[in-house]
C-alpha angles and dihedrals in degrees: 000000000000124000089249091054092049091049091051091050091050090051091049092050091048090049090050091050090050091049092050092048091048092049093048093047092047091047093051092049099040099041090050089060100028111026094184095052112146126235088252092055091048091049090051092049090049092049093239134113124260088247090057094051091048091048089062099031115028093193141020090250090055089052092048090051090051091048090050092051092045095051093041090056090051092047092048090050092050096044090046086064095057110109104235096167097066124090124348121338089245092054090047090050089052089053091050092050092047091049093048091049091049087055090053088054090050093044106035087168086081088068094055114106094231092057095039089053098040125110134038125274132041131307092266093055093049091050096042094106092057102041102061094095091043092056091051090048090053091053090053093045092051093048089052090044092236093119128060113260098193096101134036116275089244089062092055091048090050089048091052091050091047092050090050091053091046091052090049092051091052090055093045091050091050094240094118136025119241090255094049093048092046091052091047091048092052096046093045093050092049092048093050095047103036115105113249115258 
């Protein structure tokens, strides 16, 4: 292939990467405000044509899956930075819950039913990238006898995920403010996980 041909291919790949990034960013922002936004509305918000969006994502479900993976990677990166080794396990769990709720505030798209229900597999599989630190924290909390040992660790992780979704649904339904739901989420997680006195 000629130098000119290689240069053209590099430009096309760079254009495609920019288009994909624009579509994902627009989807995250728009679907967080307008969960039923159409592909055409997302394309307009991204500044690309409908043909461009369909070239990368042949269906709305394919786009929702890509948005879920994109946001999950961001959430995993952020939660991976939470210091879970400092202070008591209960304090560290409170920090993790606060950080995860702050991410829900930053990415309200995570609260939309289409994103929450997207993907194959169970809840645990979908949340696997964000629970690694939480599992290590549970091991520490159980060794120190700060966390309840009555149920398997996987049950507590599933309960935390379920409580996060419940808090999100309360906000979406307008029954609680973001701050009220975040406080309820934190207190409920600590109550469920704390070792009995």
